[in-house]
C-alpha positions as a Python dict, from the first residue, in 0.01 Angstrom:
ca = {
    (1, 'M'): (0, 0, 0),
    (2, 'N'): (121, 352, -84),
    (3, 'Q'): (262, 526, 229),
    (4, 'H'): (41, 834, 173),
    (5, 'L'): (-273, 622, 151),
    (6, 'L'): (-170, 417, 456),
    (7, 'F'): (-99, 733, 654),
    (8, 'L'): (-436, 887, 561),
    (9, 'Q'): (-613, 563, 651),
    (10, 'R'): (-443, 548, 992),
    (11, 'F'): (-517, 919, 1050),
    (12, 'M'): (-887, 857, 982),
    (13, 'K'): (-882, 575, 1238),
    (14, 'S'): (-700, 772, 1510),
    (15, 'P'): (-647, 1144, 1433),
    (16, 'K'): (-531, 1233, 1786),
    (17, 'N'): (-245, 983, 1771),
    (18, 'V'): (-143, 1014, 1405),
    (19, 'G'): (-168, 1394, 1405),
    (20, 'S'): (-163, 1466, 1028),
    (21, 'V'): (-329, 1357, 706),
    (22, 'A'): (6, 1303, 529),
    (23, 'P'): (352, 1174, 615),
    (24, 'S'): (636, 1423, 662),
    (25, 'S'): (779, 1565, 342),
    (26, 'R'): (1139, 1506, 237),
    (27, 'F'): (1197, 1878, 301),
    (28, 'L'): (1088, 1840, 663),
    (29, 'A'): (1283, 1516, 711),
    (30, 'K'): (1603, 1669, 570),
    (31, 'K'): (1564, 1985, 778),
    (32, 'M'): (1542, 1773, 1094),
    (33, 'V'): (1816, 1522, 1020),
    (34, 'N'): (2063, 1783, 893),
    (35, 'Q'): (2077, 1946, 1240),
    (36, 'V'): (2290, 1663, 1379),
    (37, 'D'): (2663, 1590, 1365),
    (38, 'W'): (2624, 1224, 1268),
    (39, 'D'): (2989, 1140, 1339),
    (40, 'E'): (2910, 1185, 1710),
    (41, 'V'): (2589, 976, 1722),
    (42, 'K'): (2615, 636, 1888),
    (43, 'A'): (2249, 602, 1993),
    (44, 'V'): (1941, 776, 1855),
    (45, 'A'): (1564, 744, 1884),
    (46, 'E'): (1275, 857, 1670),
    (47, 'L'): (939, 904, 1841),
    (48, 'G'): (631, 880, 1620),
    (49, 'S'): (808, 722, 1323),
    (50, 'G'): (486, 676, 1124),
    (51, 'T'): (558, 539, 776),
    (52, 'G'): (927, 626, 805),
    (53, 'P'): (1002, 943, 605),
    (54, 'I'): (1240, 1072, 874),
    (55, 'T'): (1363, 719, 943),
    (56, 'R'): (1488, 695, 582),
    (57, 'Y'): (1712, 997, 635),
    (58, 'I'): (1829, 867, 972),
    (59, 'Q'): (1925, 540, 803),
    (60, 'S'): (2122, 716, 530),
    (61, 'N'): (2318, 927, 785),
    (62, 'V'): (2368, 711, 1094),
    (63, 'N'): (2688, 514, 1157),
    (64, 'R'): (2618, 144, 1101),
    (65, 'N'): (2738, 64, 1456),
    (66, 'A'): (2494, 308, 1617),
    (67, 'S'): (2181, 193, 1800),
    (68, 'V'): (1856, 322, 1649),
    (69, 'F'): (1524, 301, 1835),
    (70, 'L'): (1194, 366, 1659),
    (71, 'F'): (871, 426, 1851),
    (72, 'E'): (531, 408, 1684),
    (73, 'T'): (200, 336, 1859),
    (74, 'D'): (9, 242, 1543),
    (75, 'H'): (57, -135, 1504),
    (76, 'V'): (14, -135, 1123),
    (77, 'M'): (278, 134, 1072),
    (78, 'R'): (507, -25, 1333),
    (79, 'T'): (488, -360, 1148),
    (80, 'K'): (586, -188, 823),
    (81, 'L'): (876, -14, 1000),
    (82, 'R'): (1002, -349, 1133),
    (83, 'L'): (999, -492, 780),
    (84, 'S'): (1161, -184, 622),
    (85, 'Y'): (1426, -131, 893),
    (86, 'P'): (1519, -474, 1030),
    (87, 'G'): (1842, -341, 1184),
    (88, 'F'): (1653, -86, 1395),
    (89, 'S'): (1478, -163, 1723),
    (90, 'C'): (1100, -94, 1697),
    (91, 'H'): (877, -29, 1997),
    (92, 'A'): (518, 73, 2062),
    (93, 'N'): (529, 312, 2352),
    (94, 'A'): (754, 618, 2387),
    (95, 'T'): (637, 658, 2748),
    (96, 'R'): (862, 356, 2816),
    (97, 'L'): (1166, 508, 2642),
    (98, 'V'): (1400, 490, 2943),
    (99, 'D'): (1298, 130, 3028),
    (100, 'T'): (1354, 30, 2664),
    (101, 'L'): (1704, 180, 2666),
    (102, 'N'): (1785, 11, 2998),
    (103, 'Q'): (1680, -327, 2856),
    (104, 'K'): (1926, -274, 2569),
    (105, 'N'): (2204, -153, 2805),
    (106, 'I'): (2201, 198, 2658),
    (107, 'I'): (2263, 467, 2920),
    (108, 'Y'): (2193, 779, 2712),
    (109, 'L'): (2085, 881, 2365),
    (110, 'D'): (2285, 1138, 2172),
    (111, 'C'): (1979, 1259, 1985),
    (112, 'I'): (1601, 1217, 1977),
    (113, 'F'): (1384, 1306, 1680),
    (114, 'S'): (1012, 1348, 1730),
    (115, 'G'): (710, 1368, 1507),
    (116, 'L'): (471, 1320, 1799),
    (117, 'P'): (169, 1552, 1791),
    (118, 'F'): (235, 1673, 2147),
    (119, 'F'): (-46, 1925, 2159),
    (120, 'N'): (-303, 1657, 2068),
    (121, 'F'): (-217, 1480, 2393),
    (122, 'E'): (-348, 1541, 2744),
    (123, 'R'): (-108, 1742, 2962),
    (124, 'E'): (-25, 1437, 3175),
    (125, 'L'): (89, 1237, 2869),
    (126, 'R'): (290, 1535, 2736),
    (127, 'D'): (463, 1567, 3075),
    (128, 'T'): (539, 1194, 3088),
    (129, 'L'): (686, 1201, 2738),
    (130, 'M'): (891, 1512, 2814),
    (131, 'N'): (1031, 1350, 3132),
    (132, 'Q'): (1124, 1035, 2939),
    (133, 'I'): (1297, 1242, 2669),
    (134, 'V'): (1494, 1447, 2924),
    (135, 'Q'): (1599, 1135, 3119),
    (136, 'A'): (1702, 949, 2802),
    (137, 'L'): (1919, 1225, 2653),
    (138, 'K'): (2283, 1271, 2746),
    (139, 'P'): (2382, 1612, 2885),
    (140, 'G'): (2396, 1845, 2585),
    (141, 'G'): (2205, 1592, 2373),
    (142, 'M'): (1983, 1710, 2088),
    (143, 'F'): (1605, 1696, 2080),
    (144, 'I'): (1468, 1780, 1736),
    (145, 'A'): (1091, 1787, 1702),
    (146, 'F'): (848, 1913, 1447),
    (147, 'Q'): (511, 2062, 1533),
    (148, 'Y'): (243, 2242, 1335),
    (149, 'S'): (233, 2538, 1573),
    (150, 'L'): (451, 2716, 1829),
    (151, 'Q'): (237, 2599, 2124),
    (152, 'M'): (511, 2372, 2265),
    (153, 'K'): (772, 2648, 2287),
    (154, 'K'): (706, 2725, 2656),
    (155, 'Q'): (712, 2362, 2771),
    (156, 'L'): (1021, 2282, 2564),
    (157, 'S'): (1207, 2583, 2704),
    (158, 'E'): (1155, 2445, 3058),
    (159, 'H'): (1379, 2147, 2974),
    (160, 'F'): (1592, 2256, 2680),
    (161, 'I'): (1785, 2539, 2527),
    (162, 'I'): (1593, 2608, 2207),
    (163, 'E'): (1877, 2678, 1965),
    (164, 'D'): (1654, 2743, 1665),
    (165, 'I'): (1304, 2711, 1529),
    (166, 'K'): (1297, 2650, 1156),
    (167, 'Y'): (986, 2694, 943),
    (168, 'V'): (926, 2433, 672),
    (169, 'P'): (656, 2555, 430),
    (170, 'L'): (696, 2257, 194),
    (171, 'N'): (510, 2010, 412),
    (172, 'V'): (140, 1924, 453),
    (173, 'P'): (62, 2105, 674),
    (174, 'P'): (360, 2346, 699),
    (175, 'A'): (566, 2274, 1010),
    (176, 'F'): (807, 2418, 1264),
    (177, 'V'): (1124, 2230, 1355),
    (178, 'Y'): (1241, 2289, 1711),
    (179, 'V'): (1617, 2237, 1743),
    (180, 'C'): (1678, 2190, 2115),
    (181, 'R'): (1972, 2098, 2336),
    (182, 'K'): (1939, 1943, 2680),
    (183, 'K'): (2037, 2189, 2955),
}
């Protein structure tokens, strides 16, 4: 099945969790992935991997010895990710990020990418996810997330130094990329 059709179908089933009618554009994926010095990355996670548009760029940049963790709640998309990226570790629940890393003997992540629709979630879930992200990142680690608004700026600034916010008009819908560093 075409990734755009699959994404739309999964959005129709669960709009709060999928968050968009279309997968991220290559322009958005490149803008996110190009913020990282890939020579330094030994462990990375992507939260809300969806059909894998950002995952493709992670795969083409990451060192082959690095650990890559993908998190996707939608079981259909997660199954497709497992088939497309057999060398990556796929998981259902980003609220268990730290436990997942501990099980794999990973102490910290160098970088976390996120396509999670944070503002669709209840405050308690947003807080849980934010705490997991902060705990999982090494000091000075990068958190790069896209959102469709600037509503997360305040909450992100509580945990991170926001180094930049980049606007990506060539995406459906247009998006903002938060480039953050753990304090």
